[in-house]
C-alpha positions in Angstrom: 3.6 -6.2 15.8 2.0 -4.4 12.7 3.9 -2.2 10.2 2.0 0.1 8.2 1.9 1.5 4.6 -0.7 4.0 4.2 -2.3 5.6 0.9 -4.0 8.9 1.0 -6.0 9.9 -2.1 -7.4 13.2 -3.1 -9.6 11.4 -5.7 -11.9 8.7 -5.0 -10.9 5.1 -6.1 -14.6 3.6 -6.2 -15.4 1.3 -7.3 -12.6 -0.8 -5.8 -13.2 -4.6 -6.1 -11.4 -7.5 -5.1 -11.1 -8.3 -9.0 -9.7 -4.7 -9.8 -7.2 -4.8 -6.8 -6.1 -8.5 -7.9 -5.5 -7.0 -11.4 -3.6 -4.1 -10.2 -1.4 -6.4 -8.1 -0.6 -8.9 -10.9 0.7 -6.2 -13.2 3.9 -6.5 -11.4 7.1 -8.6 -12.0 7.1 -11.0 -9.0 10.4 -12.5 -10.5 12.1 -9.1 -10.6 10.9 -8.3 -6.7 12.4 -11.8 -5.9 15.7 -11.6 -7.6 16.7 -7.9 -7.0 15.0 -7.0 -3.7 15.4 -10.3 -1.8 18.0 -12.1 -3.6 15.5 -15.1 -4.1 15.1 -17.0 -7.5 13.3 -16.4 -10.3 11.2 -19.5 -9.7 10.3 -18.4 -6.4 8.7 -15.1 -8.3 7.0 -17.3 -10.3 5.4 -19.1 -7.5 4.4 -15.9 -5.8 2.5 -14.9 -9.2 0.7 -18.2 -9.0 -0.3 -17.7 -5.6 -1.3 -14.2 -5.5 -4.9 -13.4 -4.9 -6.9 -10.8 -3.4 -10.4 -11.6 -1.6 -12.8 -9.5 0.3 -13.0 -10.0 4.3 -16.3 -11.3 4.7 -18.9 -9.0 6.7 -16.4 -6.1 6.3 -16.9 -3.5 3.9 -13.8 -1.9 2.2 -11.7 -4.6 3.9 -9.5 -7.2 1.7 -7.0 -10.2 2.1 -3.9 -10.2 0.1 -2.7 -14.0 -0.1 0.9 -14.2 -1.8 3.1 -16.6 0.1 3.5 -19.8 -1.9 5.2 -21.7 1.0 2.1 -21.0 3.1 -0.9 -19.9 0.7 -3.3 -19.3 3.5 -0.8 -16.5 4.7 -2.5 -13.1 4.1 -2.0 -9.3 4.7 -5.0 -7.3 5.6 -5.8 -4.0 4.0 -8.8 -1.5 4.8 -10.2 1.2 2.9 -12.0 4.2 4.4 -13.5 6.8 2.1 -15.5 9.9 2.4 -15.6 11.8 5.9 -14.0 8.9 7.6 -11.0 9.2 5.0 -11.0 13.1 5.4 -10.7 12.8 9.2 -7.9 10.2 9.0 -6.2 12.6 6.8 -6.8 15.6 8.9 -5.5 13.6 12.0 -2.1 13.0 10.4 -1.9 16.6 9.0 -2.3 17.9 12.8 0.7 15.9 13.7 2.9 17.2 11.1 5.8 19.6 12.0 6.0 21.9 9.2 9.3 20.8 7.7 7.6 18.4 5.2 6.8 19.5 1.4 3.5 21.3 1.4 2.1 18.5 -1.2 1.8 16.3 1.8 -0.6 18.6 3.8 -2.2 19.4 0.5 -3.1 15.5 0.1 -3.8 15.1 3.7 -6.1 17.9 3.9 -8.4 16.8 0.9 -8.0 13.0 1.6 -11.2 11.3 -0.1 -9.9 7.6 -0.1 -7.4 6.0 2.5 -6.0 2.6 2.4 -3.8 1.1 5.2 -1.9 -2.1 4.5 -1.0 -3.9 8.1 2.1 -6.0 7.6 3.4 -8.5 10.1 7.0 -8.8 10.7 7.2 -11.9 8.1 5.5 -9.6 5.5 7.6 -6.3 5.8 11.0 -8.5 5.6 9.9 -10.5 2.6 8.1 -9.9 -0.5 4.7 -8.8 0.7 6.5 -5.4 1.6 7.3 -4.8 -2.2 3.7 -6.3 -3.4 2.0 -3.8 -0.9 4.4 -1.0 -1.7 3.8 -1.3 -5.5 -0.1 -1.8 -5.1 -0.1 1.2 -2.8 1.8 3.4 -5.4 -0.5 2.2 -8.0 -3.6 3.3 -6.1 -1.9 6.6 -5.1 -1.4 7.3 -8.7 -4.9 6.6 -9.7 -6.3 8.7 -6.8 -3.9 11.6 -7.1 -2.4 10.8 -3.7 0.8 9.8 -1.8 2.0 6.7 0.2 3.3 6.8 3.5 5.5 4.1 5.0 5.6 3.1 8.7 9.1 4.8 9.2 7.8 8.0 7.9 9.0 8.1 4.4 6.4 9.7 2.1 6.2 8.5 -1.5 4.8 10.2 -4.7 3.9 7.9 -7.7 5.2 10.7 -9.7 8.8 9.4 -8.8 9.6 5.7 -7.8 13.2 6.4 -7.6 13.2 8.3 -4.2 10.8 9.3 -1.3 9.5 12.7 -1.7 10.3 13.2 2.1 11.8 11.3 4.8 10.7 12.4 8.3 13.9 13.1 10.6 14.3 10.2 13.4 
C-alpha cells in the first residue's frame, strides 16, 4: 500500500537533477528527526545522513530513488516528477475534486501547477524517518516552486508555515 506526499508548484523547478535533490535532502538534520520525531538515537540519525542518496531511475525521465535506511541501504522511496501539461492536468484533476471549503490558495496553486512531484511511501517509510525526509524535501521543493504540499490524509501544507497545516480535509 502506498502513502503519498505530493508537491504542486506554480513555478518550474527545472533543472531538477539527482545531485540537486541530494543536496536539498542533506540540508536537514537527521539527528533531530531521529530523536525528536521517532525517539531514536542521535547515532541512528547520523547513520541515516551517511546512507542517504538520490539516484535517477534508469530509463524513466523525472523519476528518482531516495535511499535512506542505514539498516537496509538498498531500501528506497521512489518519487516522480511531471512538468508542463502533465503537471497542469494533475493539478486540475485534484482541483475538480475539491468541495469548496478549502482556502483559495489551494485552488489557486492547483489551477496553475507547472511542476508536480509525487513521493510513493510504503508503510515502513511513513512510520519511520522516510516520512520526515520526504516531507522536508517536499516542503523545500514547494518553497522553491511557489507551491503547496498535500499529504495523503488530506493535509495541505504551505512552506511559509511549518508549524501547522494550511488546511486539513475533514474526515
